[in-house]
C-alpha positions in Angstrom: 44.6 -3.5 -23.5 46.3 -6.4 -21.7 44.5 -7.6 -18.6 47.1 -10.3 -18.1 49.7 -7.5 -17.4 47.7 -6.0 -14.5 49.1 -6.8 -11.0 47.7 -6.5 -7.5 50.6 -4.2 -6.7 49.6 -1.8 -9.5 46.0 -1.8 -8.3 47.0 -1.2 -4.7 49.2 1.7 -5.8 46.2 3.3 -7.6 44.0 2.8 -4.5 46.6 4.5 -2.4 46.9 7.5 -4.7 43.1 7.9 -4.6 43.1 7.7 -0.8 45.8 10.3 -0.3 45.6 12.5 -3.3 49.4 12.4 -4.0 52.1 10.0 -5.1 54.3 11.0 -2.2 51.6 10.2 0.5 50.6 7.0 -1.4 54.2 5.8 -1.5 54.7 6.4 2.2 51.6 4.3 3.0 52.5 1.2 1.1 56.3 1.4 1.7 57.5 2.4 -1.8 59.6 5.2 -3.1 57.8 7.9 -5.2 59.5 6.7 -8.4 58.4 3.1 -7.6 54.7 4.0 -7.1 54.9 6.2 -10.2 56.2 3.2 -12.1 53.4 1.0 -10.8 50.8 3.5 -12.0 52.5 3.9 -15.4 52.6 0.1 -15.8 48.8 0.0 -15.1 48.2 2.8 -17.6 50.3 0.9 -20.2 48.3 -2.3 -19.7 45.0 -0.4 -20.1 46.3 2.0 -22.8 44.8 5.1 -21.1 45.6 7.8 -18.5 44.5 7.0 -15.0 46.0 9.8 -12.9 46.5 13.5 -13.6 47.7 16.5 -11.8 45.0 18.6 -10.1 44.1 21.9 -11.7 45.8 23.8 -8.8 48.9 21.4 -9.0 48.3 20.4 -5.4 48.5 16.7 -5.7 47.0 14.1 -8.1 43.5 12.9 -8.9 42.0 10.0 -10.9 40.6 10.4 -14.4 37.2 9.0 -15.3 39.1 5.9 -16.5 41.0 5.8 -13.3 37.7 5.8 -11.3 36.4 2.8 -13.3 39.6 0.9 -12.5 39.4 2.0 -8.9 35.9 0.5 -8.6 37.1 -2.8 -9.9 40.2 -2.7 -7.6 38.0 -2.2 -4.6 35.9 -5.2 -5.5 39.0 -7.4 -6.1 40.3 -6.4 -2.6 36.9 -7.2 -1.1 36.8 -10.6 -2.7 40.3 -11.4 -1.7 39.5 -10.4 1.9 36.5 -12.7 1.9 38.7 -15.5 0.5 41.2 -15.1 3.2 38.6 -15.2 6.0 37.0 -18.3 4.3 40.3 -20.1 4.2 41.0 -19.2 7.9 37.6 -20.5 8.9 38.1 -23.8 7.1 41.6 -24.1 8.8 39.9 -23.7 12.2 37.6 -26.6 11.5 34.5 -24.8 10.1 32.9 -25.7 6.8 33.2 -22.1 5.8 32.5 -18.5 6.8 29.4 -16.3 6.0 29.4 -12.6 6.5 25.9 -11.3 7.3 25.3 -7.5 7.1 22.4 -5.8 8.8 21.4 -2.1 8.6 21.7 -0.1 11.8 18.1 -0.6 12.7 18.6 -4.4 12.6 21.2 -4.4 15.3 18.3 -4.8 17.8 17.7 -8.3 16.5 20.8 -9.2 14.6 22.6 -10.8 17.5 19.6 -12.9 18.4 19.4 -14.1 14.8 23.1 -15.1 14.9 22.6 -17.0 18.1 19.8 -19.0 16.5 21.9 -19.7 13.5 24.8 -20.9 15.7 22.4 -23.4 17.3 21.2 -24.7 13.9 24.5 -24.7 12.1 27.4 -24.8 14.6 29.8 -26.0 11.8 29.6 -22.6 10.1 31.4 -19.4 11.2 29.1 -16.4 11.0 30.4 -12.8 11.1 27.8 -10.0 11.8 28.4 -6.6 10.3 26.2 -3.6 11.2 26.2 -0.4 9.1 24.1 2.3 7.6 22.3 1.6 4.4 25.0 3.0 2.2 27.7 0.8 3.9 25.6 -2.3 3.6 24.9 -1.7 -0.1 28.6 -1.0 -0.7 29.5 -4.3 1.0 27.1 -6.2 -1.3 28.5 -4.5 -4.3 32.2 -5.1 -3.4 31.6 -8.7 -2.3 32.5 -8.2 1.4 29.0 -9.3 2.4 27.4 -12.6 1.5 24.0 -11.8 2.8 22.3 -8.7 4.2 19.1 -7.8 6.0 17.6 -4.4 5.2 14.3 -2.7 4.5 14.1 -1.5 0.9 16.2 -3.6 -1.4 18.6 -1.5 -3.5 18.4 -1.0 -7.2 22.1 -1.2 -7.5 23.8 -3.6 -7.2 21.2 -6.0 -8.5 20.1 -8.3 -5.7 17.8 -11.2 -5.0 15.4 -10.3 -2.2 13.1 -12.4 0.0 10.7 -11.0 2.6 11.4 -12.0 6.2 8.6 -10.3 8.2 6.8 -7.1 9.0 8.7 -4.0 9.9 6.5 -1.4 11.6 7.3 2.3 12.0 5.6 5.0 14.0 5.7 8.4 15.7 6.9 8.4 19.3 7.0 11.0 22.1 7.8 11.3 25.8 5.0 10.3 28.1 4.5 13.9 29.2 4.3 15.3 25.7 1.0 17.0 24.7 0.6 14.4 21.9 0.8 11.5 24.4 -2.8 11.8 25.6 -3.9 8.5 24.1 -6.6 10.1 21.8 -6.5 10.7 18.1 -3.8 13.4 17.6 -4.5 16.6 15.7 -2.5 16.8 12.5 -2.1 20.5 12.6 -0.8 20.4 16.2 1.5 17.5 15.3 3.1 19.4 12.4 4.0 22.4 14.7 6.5 20.1 16.4 10.2 19.5 15.7 10.8 16.1 14.2 13.9 14.1 15.3 15.4 12.6 12.2 18.1 10.4 10.8 20.4 11.8 8.1 19.1 12.4 4.6 19.2 9.2 2.5 18.4 6.9 5.3 15.5 4.6 4.8 13.7 5.8 8.0 14.1 9.5 6.9 12.7 8.8 3.5 9.7 7.0 4.9 9.1 9.7 7.5 9.3 12.5 4.9 6.8 10.7 2.6 4.3 10.2 5.5 4.5 13.8 6.7 4.2 15.1 3.1 1.1 13.0 2.7 -0.7 14.0 5.9 0.5 17.6 5.8 -0.2 18.0 2.1 3.4 19.3 1.5 3.6 21.6 4.6 7.1 22.4 5.6 8.2 21.0 9.0 11.2 21.5 11.2 13.8 18.7 11.4 16.5 18.1 14.0 19.0 15.7 12.4 20.8 13.1 14.5 23.2 10.3 13.6 21.7 7.3 15.3 18.5 5.7 16.5 19.8 5.7 20.1 20.4 9.5 20.0 16.9 10.0 18.6 15.3 7.9 21.3 17.1 9.8 24.1 16.1 13.1 22.5 12.5 12.1 22.3 12.5 10.9 25.9 14.0 14.3 26.9 11.1 16.1 25.2 13.1 17.6 22.3 10.6 16.6 19.7 8.7 13.9 17.9 10.6 10.8 16.7 9.8 8.6 13.8 11.5 5.2 14.2 11.2 1.6 13.5 9.1 0.2 16.4 11.6 -2.7 16.5 14.1 -0.3 18.0 11.9 0.9 20.9 10.3 -2.3 22.3 11.9 -1.8 25.7 11.1 1.9 25.9 7.4 1.3 25.0 7.1 -1.5 27.5 8.6 0.6 30.3 6.5 3.7 29.3 9.5 5.9 28.6 8.1 6.5 25.1 4.5 6.3 23.8 3.2 6.0 20.3 1.3 8.9 18.7 -2.2 7.9 17.5 -2.7 9.0 13.9 -4.3 7.6 10.8 -2.3 5.0 8.9 0.1 4.3 11.8 2.0 2.2 12.3 3.4 2.1 8.8 4.1 -1.5 7.9 7.0 -2.2 5.7 9.0 -5.5 5.3 12.4 -6.8 6.3 14.2 -8.4 3.4 17.1 -10.9 3.1 19.2 -9.9 0.1 22.1 -11.4 -1.7 24.0 -10.3 -4.8 22.3 -11.4 -8.0 24.1 -13.0 -10.9 26.8 -14.6 -8.7 26.8 -18.3 -7.8 26.6 -18.4 -4.1 28.8 -20.7 -2.1 27.1 -23.8 -0.7 27.6 -22.6 2.9 25.9 -19.3 2.0 23.0 -21.1 0.5 22.6 -23.3 3.6 22.6 -20.3 5.9 20.2 -18.4 3.8 17.8 -21.3 3.9 18.1 -21.5 7.7 17.3 -17.8 8.0 14.2 -18.2 5.9 13.1 -21.2 7.8 13.1 -19.2 11.1 10.2 -17.2 9.7 11.0 -14.0 11.5 11.2 -15.7 15.0 14.1 -13.4 15.9 12.2 -10.2 15.2 11.0 -8.1 18.2 7.4 -8.7 19.3 5.1 -5.7 19.8 1.7 -5.5 21.6 
């Protein structure tokens, strides 16, 4: 194997083949002829002494081998690091001391902009980019190097990260004010479990936490879920009376204050988790990233929504 023979053009050819599933479509995307992109892939295979691309079993296009998948993962990380480098250089050219990309999970969008405002006031010499995404997107950004720091609930096992607690993150059950469970008294568990539960997609941190809670209080009883793709949609559905929502209470401060949603009174609610600031482990952080991390920690959760 000869790593010194690998070029960015070869790696980008492989990325394009994976995106489109054929040499022809990949060539069209990056402006090469089919023989040229074939040559790029063959050059990469020669440098690594293995096969990276093969014909699909039905002969309808191409797919990557296991070795190709491994190279693809590395190529994606290289592209992410190069992208970060370009934005860093641009920030310095504009007079900043660097650029930091901060990711927050979707639930964090309710306080992320306030945090960025506070950080701008404390370190105006630093350019800060805020990126909001679901848990999988944020984890991928940490893994590929496109995010310097991230705020999320449960830190991932992979990639390895360094995590520091930022503050309490309460979750609870919510219903419309005219819902039978909104009477202010202690809700009946059997009556609760007869309802439809408005839920995020499987794999989301909120969905996992809700499922564990319902399994515990219902002793494994099967309940009905209505899956929705965002917290905003779940809030609107709960206010319309479509079911019971389980959400971070940081996403519903305005609705609780105005009475458009009310909390269900049940044992062990609200569930208190933590917000964490995470950054990739095993990498030496740039000085500008370290300074911003210290500023976030020094704020001691002042940007988090306040609940009665």
